[in-house]
N, C-alpha and C positions, 0 to 999 in steps of 0.2 A: 959386559952385558951386550947381548946381541941386539940387532935392530928389532927383531921380533919381540924380544923381552921388553924393550923400551916401549914398543907399540902397545903391548898388552898392559903394561903398568899405566901408560897414559890413558887407555880406555877405562881401566879400573878407577883411576883418579877422576876422570870425567863423570863416570857413573856415580861415584861417591858425592861429587859436587851437586849433580842433578838431583840425587836422592835427598841431600840435605836441603836444597832449595824447595823441593816438593814438600818436605816435612815442615819447613818454615811457613810456606804458603798455607798448607793445610792447618797448621797451628794457629796462624793469624785468622783464617776464616772461622775456625772453631771458637777462638776467643772473642771475635767480633760479632759473630752472628750464629744462632742456632735456629734459623727460621726467619721469615720476613718481618716478624714483629716482636722479636725478643733480643735483649742485649745482656751483656755481662757487666756487672757493676761490683767491683771488689770481690770477684770470684763467685758471685751469686747470680743466678739466672733471673732476669727480670723481664716482664712483658713491656714492650715499648708502648708508650701512651699514644693515643690517636689524636691527630691534629686536624682541626677544621680551618681551611684557608679562606680568609675573608679580605677583600680589598676595601679600605676605607678612604674615601676621597674627602679632602678638606676644602672649605670654601675659598676659592681663589678670586672670584669677582662677585659683584652684586648684580641682581636682576633689576631691570628697569621697570618702572611702574606703568608707563603707557604702552607696555608690550612692544616697544620699538627699539629696544637695545639694552645693553648691560654696561655696568661701570666697574672699575677696579676698586678694591678696598685700599684703605690707607694703612699706615703702620699698625701692625698687631691685630687688625680686624679678622685675620684668618688664622692667627696663631692658636695652637692647642697646648694647654698647660696640664690638663688632666683628661683621662680617657677611661670610660667604662663601657663594657660590652656584655650583654646578656643574650643567651640563646635558649629559647624555650621550644618544646614540641608544640606544634600548632593545635592539635586536637586535645591532647591531655594536659597541656600547659605545665609540663615538668621542666625545671631548669636542668639543662644538660651541658652548659658551658658558661663560664664567667671569666672575664679578662679585665684587669685593672693594674697596669704597670706603674711602678714607682715614678717613672717618667714616660712621657708620650713620645716614643722614638720616631723621629722623622716627620712628625706632624707639627711642623713649625710654621706652616704657611709658605715655606720656601719650596717644598716639594709637593706635588699635587695629590699624592696618594701614599698609602703605606699598606704593605701586605702583612696582615696579622695572622699568626699561627696560634689558634686558640685550642687549648686542651679540651677534648670532648668526652662525654661520659662513655665508658667502654661498653656498657650494655646496649646503649643506643648504636654505637659504632659497629657492633658485631651483627646487627640486623641486616639481612640481605638488602641490597639497594632497591629491589622491586617492592619490598615490604616496608621500607623505611618511612617513618612519618615525616612530613614536611615540618619546617621550623619557622619560628618568628624571631627576628634579630632586632635588638634595641641597642642603639649607640648614643651615649651622652659624652659631650666634651665641655669642659669648663663649667660644670654644674657642681657647685660645692656649697657648703654652709656659709662661707664668707662671701661668695659671689651671688648666690641665688637663694640663700636661706633654706637650702635643701641638702639632705644627706641620704645617699643610697649605698648599698653594699651587696655582697653575695646573697644575703638573705632576702633581698627585695623581691617581691613576687611580681608576676606579669600583670596581675590586676592593679597592683600599686603603681607600676610604671604607666599603665594606660590611664590612670586617674591622676597622675602627678601634675601639679600646677606650678607655674611661675606666678605667684599671687601676692597681693598686698594683705599682710596680716599685721603682726607687731612690727615687721620690717616691710619695706616696699621695694623689692628688687626691680630695677629698671622701670620704676614708676615715677610719679611726679613729686613725691615727698622730698627726696634728695636726688635731683636729676643727675644721671650719669653722663658726664660731659666728655670723658675720654675713655679709651679702652682700659679697663682695670689692669693695672700693672701686675704681671705674673699671675693673672687670673683669667684674663681674656673675656670674650663674649660667649654666652651660652649657646650651644649648638646641639642638635639632635638629628638622628636618622633612624629610620625603621624600615624593615622589610618583613612582610607577612606572607605566610603560606609558601615558603620558599623550598624547593626540592634540594636535597643533599645527595650528591653523587660521589662515587669513588669507593675504594675498598680500604678498610683499616690497614695500616695506620695513617692513611692520607685521605681526607675527605674534603669536599669543596662545596660551597654554595653555588648552585648551577644556574647559569643563564644561557641556555641554548648551547651548551658545550663549553662555555667560558666560565671563569670564576666571576660570580656575581659581585656587584659593587654596592656598598652602602654609602650613600652620599649625605654628608652632614649639611644641615641647614641652620643658619643662624636663627635663633628664636625671637630676636628683637629686630626692630627697624631703626633707622637713623633719620632724625629730623635736623636739617641744617638751615640756619639763618645766615644769610650773607648780606653785608651792608657796604654801600659805597656812596660817595658824593663826587660831584664834579670839582676838579682842581680850581681853587680860587674862590669857591662858594663859601657861604657862612658855615659855622660849626653845625654839625648834625649830631645830636646827642640822643642815644636810645636809652630811655628810662626804664622800660618794662617790656617783657614778653610773656604773654599768658595764653594758654589754651582755654577754650570755653569749657564749662563743666560737662561731665559725662562724655568725654572723648576717649579716654584710655580705660580699658576694662580692668576690673579688679583682679581677674585671673585669666590666664591662658594655659592651655594644655601644652606639656612639653613636646608631645608627639602628635603628628597629624592623625586625623581620624581614619579608621579603616576604609570608610567609603568616601573619603575626601583627601586623596593624596595631594601633595604640594603642587599646585598648578599656577603659582605666582599671583594668585588673587584671593583664594579661599583662606579664611582665618579658621583657627580652631580655639575659640575662646569659650569660657564657661559663662554663658549669658545669664544663668541663674544667679551668679554672684554680683551682677550689675556692673556699673561703671563708676569710676572715681568722680564724685560730685564736687571735689575741691578744685580750686583754681589757683594753685600756688605759683609764685613768681619763678620763672625759669632762669632769669639773669641773677647771678650771685651779686653783681654790682652793676650800676649803669655803665654803658659804653660812652665815655666822655666825648669822644670825637672820632667818628668812623673814618676809615681810610679814604683817600681820594685818588682819582685818576682822571685823565683827560677825556675819557669817553665811557662813562658808566653804563651806557646803553649796550656797549659791546659785550657785557657780561650777562645780559638778560636773555633767558631762554626764549627761543622763537625768533630772535632777531638775526640769527645766523643759521645756515643749513648745516647743523652739526649732528653727528651721532651722539648718543648719550655719553659714551665713554670719552668723547672729545670735549663735550661740555663740562663734564666733571673735572677733567684734566685742566681745562681753562680756569675754572673756579679755584682749584687747589693751587695752581701756579700763581694766580693773582693774589691769593691769600699769603703764600710764601714770600712773594715779592713786595708785599705791603700795599697792594692796590685795592684789596677787598678785606674787610673785617668779617670773620665768620665765627659761629658758635655751633657745636654739635650737641645733640641730645639722643642718647640711646634709650628707647622706650619699648615697653611691651607692645605687641602688635594690636591693631584696632581695625574693626570693620566699619567704623564711623567715618563720616565726611569731616575730616579734621578742620577745625576753625579756631580762630583766636584773634587776639589784638596786640598791637604794638603801640606803646606810648612813646612819643619823641618830642624833641624841641629843636627848632631851627634858630640858631643864634640866641638872642635874648628873648625870643618870642614865648608865647604861652605854650603849655604842653598840649599836644594834639594826639589824636588816636587814629590809627590806620588798622583796618581789618584784613585778614587773609583767610582763605579756605581752599581746600582741594577741589579739583575739577569733578571727581566722582568718588563715591564710596569704594572701599576696598583697596585704595591706594597705599594703605599703611599696613597691609598684611606683612607677616614676617619676611625678613630678608629684603626690605625695600629701603630706598633712600628718597626722601622728599625734601626738596630745596625751596625755601622762600627767600627770594632775592628782593631787597629793599634798596632803592637808590634815589638820590636826589640829583636832578639835572634841571637847569633853567628855573631854579627856585621852586620846583615842584617835586613832591615825593611820589614815587611809583612803587607798587608792590606787585611782584610777578611770582607766581607759583610755577615751579618746574617739576611736573610729575614725570620724572624721567628714569627712575632707576631702582630696580631691585638688584642686589648683589647676585650675579648669576652663578650657576654651578660650573664646575671646571669642565665637565664634559657633557654636552647636551644630549648625548646618545643614551644616557642612563635615566631611569625613571625616578631615582631617588636623589633629589637635588641638595646642593648646599643650601643652607638656610637662606 
């Protein structure tokens, strides 16, 4: 074979290889796509479903009450165990998307946010962007029959969500009847987030909730607040026994709305309670059993709010550390939000003395709106009992730039 023949055969071989590669590539493109929004599934042409991209932020910290700072949550206060999302058209109130995974991926409190891809109604998705109706988005986390005495699903209407209540009925979720003293195991604290009249941008099969060119964020907000009692006495002093802790009557509302009102977004102070349902007139005991002798330390005044120039997060850390090290005894109560000036009484005994009563109250009303922490610190030093209220903390949102906060 001549050099020319070998060259011709090599060219033919190369042409054949290139031709086969082009055929394979063309075949792959044909099998994988026949347009921007169609796929092949088992040999059948199927239209690709449109996804709406939504960022959901979880509560990372708690907001402070006196509006002077924020505090960190303790174990599981930010954890998400169940998640539900509804998307309705703003004007016609039609459900165009629902999301409820078997597990809440990534929303464990360890990561600040999760990007949710929610399947959206195709008729809505195909409407041109300039004509597309705005939407209302509702998000619930940890709201279940066992946790909140509530059940929602894909058939739940927008009106039902707007009127949904965390309320005392036959059960009393996060009320006074059976006070919740720890974060419910594998159930978590109830949270909600809502965005109303939100534009949707993009072209099917990819849409997004728009916030000035970025994907808008729904910020979850805890629906309940935390009441903490902390106790300490001076080292070497007599026994300090706490016999009873009670709130005054009509402090906690019978019902609060799950979602903030349209005209009252979460501003760290405003409540959204159903005032027509009234307030719980009972005064049940908060302590499951008396505290026989509270913790002691060399300087109880050190843990009193206002005696040190601390930021709220620093004060919270100080109390938590003291409790873990045995210098302070504390009790938590997770309760429905309240617009009342919370007040109550503590019955105690010093040594073998008679039972005595100390009172406590908040500085101003509104300090127990959702996502707040209120600390009542009781300490005995120099044979005298002191009661100090620390209005210092709502659990703050993860990112202050967004309008929809952690509870």
